[in-house]
Structures are given as C-alpha cells and as structure tokens.
N, C-alpha and C positions, 0 to 999 in steps of 0.2 A: 504494500500500500504506500502511496505517496504521503508526504507530510500533510498536504492539503486535504487528502481523503480522510486521514486520521482526524484532522481538525474538524472537518465537517461532521464526522461521526460523533465527536465530543459535543459539538454545538447541538446536534440532534438529541443526544442524551439529556443535556441540560434544559432543552426547550420544553421537556415534559413537566417541568416544575415552574410554578409561578411564584411560589413563596421562597424567599432567600434562605429561610431556616432549612427547607428541604434541600436546597442546593448545597448548603454547608454540610448537611448530613451526608449527601452524596460524596462530597470531597473527603469527609472523614472516613467513609466506607472505602473509597478508593485508596486512601493512605493505609488503612488497615489491611487491605488485600495484598499490599506490596510485600515482597519478601524482605526480611530484615537484612541490613547491610552487614557483611562479614566484619567482625570486630577489628581485623587487621587494617581495614580501610578507615576506621574512625580515628584519624590522625589530624593533627593541627593543619597539615598540608592540604587535607581534603575539606577542611571547614570553609564555608563560603563567607567572605567578608560582606558586611552590609545587611545580614539577616539578624533580626532581633532574637530569634530562637536559633538553636544550633542545627545546622544543616551540613551534612557530609555528602560530597559528590565524588564518585569514582568514575573515571572514563577508561575504557579499554578499547584498543584499536586492533581489530582482527579482520583480515580479508577485505580491507578497504572500507570497513564500516565501524562506526563508533558505537559502543554499547555503554550506556550509562546505568549506574546503580546509585541509589542515594537513600538517606534516611534523615529524619528530623525528630527532635524531641517534642514537637508541637503537632497536634492532630491535624489541624487545617493545613498547616505548611506541608505536612507529610502528603496530604492529598494534592496540593498544588504541585509539588515536585513529582508526584506520581503521574500527573497529567503531562508535565513537561517531558518526562522520560518516555511516556507513551507516544508523544508526538515526535520527539527528536532522536530517540534511541534507534540504533540499527539502520542508520542512514550514513551516507558519505559525508566527509567534512564539508564539501562544497554545498551539498543539499542543506546542511544545517546552517551554513553561513548565508545562504540565499533565502532561507525560510522567512516568510512574513507571518509572524505568529498572531494572526487575526482572531483566533478563537478566544484569546484572553479578553478582548474587547467585546466580541459577540456574545459571550455567555454572561457578560456584566461583571466579570471577576474584579477587574481593576477598581471599579467604582464602589464595590462592596468590601474592599479590604481597607484596613487602617493604613495610614501613611507609612508606618514602619513595615507592615507586611507587604505593602506595595513596593517599597524599596527593596525588600528581600526578594520579591518576585523578579524584579529587574536584575538584581545581583545574581540570581540563579541562572537566568537566561544568558547574562553576560558571561558567566563562568563556563557555561556549556559551549558558547561561541568561541571562547578563548581556547578551550580544548580542541575544538574543530580547527581553529586557525593553526594551533601548534601541530596537530596531526597532518594537516594539509601542507604545512611548511616542510615537515619531515619527508613527505611524499613517499611514505612506506607503501 
C-alpha cells in the first residue's frame, strides 16, 4: 500500500466517530495494540526531543525500506506514534521524505491536541524524516 492509501484508510476509520472522546479512545486502543519496544532500544539516543512524554523511536533499514518501532509512556502519544508508524513504516527513505502527511489535518488531530502534544507530534514526524534522510544519504 502507498503512504496515501494508508492515510486514506486512517481518515476513513476516524470518520466513523463524531465525538472526540471516541477518537481519543481509538488512539488509545491503537497504542495498546502496538507491540512493546524491545528494552535495548529504550536509550537516550532513541528518545525524541520536543515531546512532553517520553517517546523512543527505533529505525531499521532493510532491503531499501525503513521499519520503525516506537513506544511512549503516555497512552494518547502511544496511539499517535502508532499511526505515524502505520503510515511511514516499511517505505523507502524517498517515499517518507516526499510524504505529505495530510491525515493529521483531516482527522482533526492537530486541533485537538494540547500545544505540547502538538509539538511532540511535529518532533516525531521530524525525527522519522531525519532517519529517512540519513538512510537515503547512506544509499544502502
């Protein structure tokens, strides 16, 4: 699936809910469904700067694709990072760098996050793009 097809799928899932409490619950559920991050990746190096809660992001590059895994100590943030992983993981560095992450706006996520969570979301996306840039520069 392309990044945009995955984003459209997420928009569709969220469009079934009118109430933001239900959307928050969906985010929490998505976060809880995510496999826990291996303890060896919970390092200072993998912590994302700019997040109020602690978020660890691990990127692995195999066969030209970047695979992300992550974990957070906050339920909603865990759901947000689960969405980002679903959209960006297992794509090429160039696809990740070129991606327009319109789903964030479409599902109303940005306007329903506190300023600190919103900054954290931007920091997570930025870090994923930094990994993509690094892997693309290596040209492995």
